[in-house]
PyMOL commands that place a pseudoatom at each C-alpha (Angstrom):
pseudoatom trace, name=CA, resn=MET, resi=1, chain=A, elem=C, hetatm=0, pos=[23.957, 1.945, -53.818]
pseudoatom trace, name=CA, resn=ARG, resi=2, chain=A, elem=C, hetatm=0, pos=[26.570, 0.150, -51.749]
pseudoatom trace, name=CA, resn=ARG, resi=3, chain=A, elem=C, hetatm=0, pos=[30.216, 0.783, -52.440]
pseudoatom trace, name=CA, resn=ALA, resi=4, chain=A, elem=C, hetatm=0, pos=[31.518, -2.646, -51.419]
pseudoatom trace, name=CA, resn=ALA, resi=5, chain=A, elem=C, hetatm=0, pos=[30.287, -6.220, -51.098]
pseudoatom trace, name=CA, resn=ARG, resi=6, chain=A, elem=C, hetatm=0, pos=[29.218, -7.349, -47.644]
pseudoatom trace, name=CA, resn=HIS, resi=7, chain=A, elem=C, hetatm=0, pos=[30.741, -10.530, -46.242]
pseudoatom trace, name=CA, resn=PRO, resi=8, chain=A, elem=C, hetatm=0, pos=[28.720, -12.480, -43.658]
pseudoatom trace, name=CA, resn=VAL, resi=9, chain=A, elem=C, hetatm=0, pos=[30.650, -13.064, -40.436]
pseudoatom trace, name=CA, resn=ASP, resi=10, chain=A, elem=C, hetatm=0, pos=[29.935, -14.043, -36.844]
pseudoatom trace, name=CA, resn=HIS, resi=11, chain=A, elem=C, hetatm=0, pos=[32.421, -12.024, -34.816]
pseudoatom trace, name=CA, resn=PRO, resi=12, chain=A, elem=C, hetatm=0, pos=[31.926, -10.670, -31.279]
pseudoatom trace, name=CA, resn=VAL, resi=13, chain=A, elem=C, hetatm=0, pos=[34.072, -7.670, -30.304]
pseudoatom trace, name=CA, resn=ILE, resi=14, chain=A, elem=C, hetatm=0, pos=[34.432, -5.348, -27.358]
pseudoatom trace, name=CA, resn=ALA, resi=15, chain=A, elem=C, hetatm=0, pos=[34.292, -1.777, -28.641]
pseudoatom trace, name=CA, resn=GLU, resi=16, chain=A, elem=C, hetatm=0, pos=[35.324, 1.230, -26.610]
pseudoatom trace, name=CA, resn=HIS, resi=17, chain=A, elem=C, hetatm=0, pos=[32.835, 4.115, -26.566]
pseudoatom trace, name=CA, resn=HIS, resi=18, chain=A, elem=C, hetatm=0, pos=[33.994, 7.494, -25.221]
pseudoatom trace, name=CA, resn=ASP, resi=19, chain=A, elem=C, hetatm=0, pos=[31.002, 7.965, -22.875]
pseudoatom trace, name=CA, resn=ARG, resi=20, chain=A, elem=C, hetatm=0, pos=[29.760, 4.423, -22.292]
pseudoatom trace, name=CA, resn=GLY, resi=21, chain=A, elem=C, hetatm=0, pos=[33.051, 2.585, -21.931]
pseudoatom trace, name=CA, resn=ASP, resi=22, chain=A, elem=C, hetatm=0, pos=[33.297, -0.986, -23.170]
pseudoatom trace, name=CA, resn=LEU, resi=23, chain=A, elem=C, hetatm=0, pos=[30.438, -2.195, -25.372]
pseudoatom trace, name=CA, resn=PRO, resi=24, chain=A, elem=C, hetatm=0, pos=[30.023, -5.812, -26.450]
pseudoatom trace, name=CA, resn=LEU, resi=25, chain=A, elem=C, hetatm=0, pos=[29.066, -5.806, -30.153]
pseudoatom trace, name=CA, resn=HIS, resi=26, chain=A, elem=C, hetatm=0, pos=[28.343, -8.624, -32.590]
pseudoatom trace, name=CA, resn=ILE, resi=27, chain=A, elem=C, hetatm=0, pos=[29.544, -8.003, -36.160]
pseudoatom trace, name=CA, resn=CYS, resi=28, chain=A, elem=C, hetatm=0, pos=[27.286, -9.891, -38.565]
pseudoatom trace, name=CA, resn=ASN, resi=29, chain=A, elem=C, hetatm=0, pos=[28.647, -8.536, -41.850]
pseudoatom trace, name=CA, resn=ILE, resi=30, chain=A, elem=C, hetatm=0, pos=[31.667, -6.547, -42.925]
pseudoatom trace, name=CA, resn=SER, resi=31, chain=A, elem=C, hetatm=0, pos=[33.020, -4.762, -45.975]
pseudoatom trace, name=CA, resn=ALA, resi=32, chain=A, elem=C, hetatm=0, pos=[36.169, -2.822, -46.773]
pseudoatom trace, name=CA, resn=HIS, resi=33, chain=A, elem=C, hetatm=0, pos=[34.351, 0.375, -45.757]
pseudoatom trace, name=CA, resn=GLY, resi=34, chain=A, elem=C, hetatm=0, pos=[32.462, -0.690, -42.627]
pseudoatom trace, name=CA, resn=PHE, resi=35, chain=A, elem=C, hetatm=0, pos=[30.396, -3.280, -40.822]
pseudoatom trace, name=CA, resn=MET, resi=36, chain=A, elem=C, hetatm=0, pos=[26.967, -4.004, -39.376]
pseudoatom trace, name=CA, resn=VAL, resi=37, chain=A, elem=C, hetatm=0, pos=[26.151, -5.151, -35.854]
pseudoatom trace, name=CA, resn=ASP, resi=38, chain=A, elem=C, hetatm=0, pos=[22.915, -6.735, -34.715]
pseudoatom trace, name=CA, resn=ASN, resi=39, chain=A, elem=C, hetatm=0, pos=[22.974, -5.780, -31.020]
pseudoatom trace, name=CA, resn=ALA, resi=40, chain=A, elem=C, hetatm=0, pos=[23.251, -1.982, -31.005]
pseudoatom trace, name=CA, resn=LYS, resi=41, chain=A, elem=C, hetatm=0, pos=[20.182, -1.033, -29.018]
pseudoatom trace, name=CA, resn=ASP, resi=42, chain=A, elem=C, hetatm=0, pos=[21.797, 1.962, -27.270]
pseudoatom trace, name=CA, resn=LEU, resi=43, chain=A, elem=C, hetatm=0, pos=[23.811, 3.477, -30.115]
pseudoatom trace, name=CA, resn=ALA, resi=44, chain=A, elem=C, hetatm=0, pos=[22.844, 6.539, -32.149]
pseudoatom trace, name=CA, resn=ARG, resi=45, chain=A, elem=C, hetatm=0, pos=[23.928, 7.988, -35.447]
pseudoatom trace, name=CA, resn=GLY, resi=46, chain=A, elem=C, hetatm=0, pos=[27.290, 9.718, -35.062]
pseudoatom trace, name=CA, resn=ASP, resi=47, chain=A, elem=C, hetatm=0, pos=[28.500, 7.625, -32.104]
pseudoatom trace, name=CA, resn=ARG, resi=48, chain=A, elem=C, hetatm=0, pos=[32.170, 6.664, -32.426]
pseudoatom trace, name=CA, resn=VAL, resi=49, chain=A, elem=C, hetatm=0, pos=[33.831, 3.501, -31.178]
pseudoatom trace, name=CA, resn=MET, resi=50, chain=A, elem=C, hetatm=0, pos=[37.315, 1.998, -31.197]
pseudoatom trace, name=CA, resn=LEU, resi=51, chain=A, elem=C, hetatm=0, pos=[37.652, -1.726, -31.763]
pseudoatom trace, name=CA, resn=ARG, resi=52, chain=A, elem=C, hetatm=0, pos=[40.368, -4.257, -32.473]
pseudoatom trace, name=CA, resn=LEU, resi=53, chain=A, elem=C, hetatm=0, pos=[39.977, -6.519, -35.495]
pseudoatom trace, name=CA, resn=PRO, resi=54, chain=A, elem=C, hetatm=0, pos=[42.186, -9.443, -36.506]
pseudoatom trace, name=CA, resn=VAL, resi=55, chain=A, elem=C, hetatm=0, pos=[44.856, -8.473, -39.079]
pseudoatom trace, name=CA, resn=ILE, resi=56, chain=A, elem=C, hetatm=0, pos=[43.710, -4.804, -39.055]
pseudoatom trace, name=CA, resn=GLY, resi=57, chain=A, elem=C, hetatm=0, pos=[44.383, -4.029, -35.407]
pseudoatom trace, name=CA, resn=LEU, resi=58, chain=A, elem=C, hetatm=0, pos=[42.879, -1.017, -33.646]
pseudoatom trace, name=CA, resn=ILE, resi=59, chain=A, elem=C, hetatm=0, pos=[40.489, 0.985, -35.812]
pseudoatom trace, name=CA, resn=GLU, resi=60, chain=A, elem=C, hetatm=0, pos=[37.895, 3.696, -35.227]
pseudoatom trace, name=CA, resn=ALA, resi=61, chain=A, elem=C, hetatm=0, pos=[34.397, 3.553, -36.701]
pseudoatom trace, name=CA, resn=TYR, resi=62, chain=A, elem=C, hetatm=0, pos=[31.276, 5.667, -36.435]
pseudoatom trace, name=CA, resn=VAL, resi=63, chain=A, elem=C, hetatm=0, pos=[27.567, 4.883, -36.679]
pseudoatom trace, name=CA, resn=ILE, resi=64, chain=A, elem=C, hetatm=0, pos=[26.030, 6.005, -39.957]
pseudoatom trace, name=CA, resn=TRP, resi=65, chain=A, elem=C, hetatm=0, pos=[22.580, 4.436, -39.498]
pseudoatom trace, name=CA, resn=THR, resi=66, chain=A, elem=C, hetatm=0, pos=[20.499, 2.554, -36.921]
pseudoatom trace, name=CA, resn=ARG, resi=67, chain=A, elem=C, hetatm=0, pos=[17.326, 0.521, -37.159]
pseudoatom trace, name=CA, resn=ASP, resi=68, chain=A, elem=C, hetatm=0, pos=[15.800, -1.489, -34.313]
pseudoatom trace, name=CA, resn=THR, resi=69, chain=A, elem=C, hetatm=0, pos=[18.801, -3.304, -32.789]
pseudoatom trace, name=CA, resn=ARG, resi=70, chain=A, elem=C, hetatm=0, pos=[20.996, -3.066, -35.893]
pseudoatom trace, name=CA, resn=ALA, resi=71, chain=A, elem=C, hetatm=0, pos=[23.535, -0.375, -36.716]
pseudoatom trace, name=CA, resn=GLY, resi=72, chain=A, elem=C, hetatm=0, pos=[25.837, 0.293, -39.636]
pseudoatom trace, name=CA, resn=PHE, resi=73, chain=A, elem=C, hetatm=0, pos=[29.333, 1.616, -39.014]
pseudoatom trace, name=CA, resn=GLN, resi=74, chain=A, elem=C, hetatm=0, pos=[31.822, 3.232, -41.363]
pseudoatom trace, name=CA, resn=PHE, resi=75, chain=A, elem=C, hetatm=0, pos=[35.534, 2.835, -40.752]
pseudoatom trace, name=CA, resn=GLU, resi=76, chain=A, elem=C, hetatm=0, pos=[37.432, 6.058, -40.111]
pseudoatom trace, name=CA, resn=ARG, resi=77, chain=A, elem=C, hetatm=0, pos=[40.218, 4.991, -42.482]
pseudoatom trace, name=CA, resn=ILE, resi=78, chain=A, elem=C, hetatm=0, pos=[40.466, 2.847, -45.577]
pseudoatom trace, name=CA, resn=ILE, resi=79, chain=A, elem=C, hetatm=0, pos=[41.555, -0.760, -45.148]
pseudoatom trace, name=CA, resn=ARG, resi=80, chain=A, elem=C, hetatm=0, pos=[44.091, -1.972, -47.704]
pseudoatom trace, name=CA, resn=LEU, resi=81, chain=A, elem=C, hetatm=0, pos=[42.737, -4.686, -50.002]
pseudoatom trace, name=CA, resn=ASP, resi=82, chain=A, elem=C, hetatm=0, pos=[45.320, -7.309, -49.049]
pseudoatom trace, name=CA, resn=ASP, resi=83, chain=A, elem=C, hetatm=0, pos=[44.639, -6.712, -45.335]
pseudoatom trace, name=CA, resn=PHE, resi=84, chain=A, elem=C, hetatm=0, pos=[40.886, -6.931, -45.941]
pseudoatom trace, name=CA, resn=VAL, resi=85, chain=A, elem=C, hetatm=0, pos=[41.233, -10.243, -47.791]
pseudoatom trace, name=CA, resn=SER, resi=86, chain=A, elem=C, hetatm=0, pos=[43.291, -11.618, -44.886]
pseudoatom trace, name=CA, resn=LEU, resi=87, chain=A, elem=C, hetatm=0, pos=[40.670, -10.312, -42.438]
pseudoatom trace, name=CA, resn=ILE, resi=88, chain=A, elem=C, hetatm=0, pos=[37.873, -12.133, -44.291]
pseudoatom trace, name=CA, resn=ASP, resi=89, chain=A, elem=C, hetatm=0, pos=[39.937, -15.315, -44.412]
pseudoatom trace, name=CA, resn=THR, resi=90, chain=A, elem=C, hetatm=0, pos=[40.330, -15.053, -40.628]
pseudoatom trace, name=CA, resn=LEU, resi=91, chain=A, elem=C, hetatm=0, pos=[36.720, -14.147, -39.786]
pseudoatom trace, name=CA, resn=GLN, resi=92, chain=A, elem=C, hetatm=0, pos=[35.053, -16.450, -42.327]
pseudoatom trace, name=CA, resn=PRO, resi=93, chain=A, elem=C, hetatm=0, pos=[37.104, -19.656, -42.460]
pseudoatom trace, name=CA, resn=ASN, resi=94, chain=A, elem=C, hetatm=0, pos=[34.449, -21.537, -44.491]
pseudoatom trace, name=CA, resn=PRO, resi=95, chain=A, elem=C, hetatm=0, pos=[35.341, -20.753, -48.138]
pseudoatom trace, name=CA, resn=ARG, resi=96, chain=A, elem=C, hetatm=0, pos=[31.814, -21.619, -49.340]
pseudoatom trace, name=CA, resn=LEU, resi=97, chain=A, elem=C, hetatm=0, pos=[30.418, -18.683, -47.362]
pseudoatom trace, name=CA, resn=ARG, resi=98, chain=A, elem=C, hetatm=0, pos=[32.922, -16.180, -48.754]
pseudoatom trace, name=CA, resn=ARG, resi=99, chain=A, elem=C, hetatm=0, pos=[31.908, -13.975, -51.651]
pseudoatom trace, name=CA, resn=ARG, resi=100, chain=A, elem=C, hetatm=0, pos=[33.745, -14.402, -54.924]
pseudoatom trace, name=CA, resn=ARG, resi=101, chain=A, elem=C, hetatm=0, pos=[36.754, -12.136, -55.287]
for i in range(1, 101): cmd.bond("trace and resi %d" % i, "trace and resi %d" % (i + 1))
show_as sticks, trace
zoom trace
């Protein structure tokens, strides 16, 4: 059972991996606890990355599952609700695509 609602987004980021350096990732959904990417062909469970998100800034996340080219990440720290709402407003400017709050 998921802990938080997923919000669909279309957000490319450059993540920094300790061994592989810069990795281009495409975030396709995000929640207050983590996010999913759809282009993670070379990542494995447990891999950690650092990435910069609007409003949030620099944050660390680690892979908790992979399947085909998708991977789910969990944030290393909790994102405050007001910051998360601002993040969604920035990443998903179309209010019809936002989940109800």
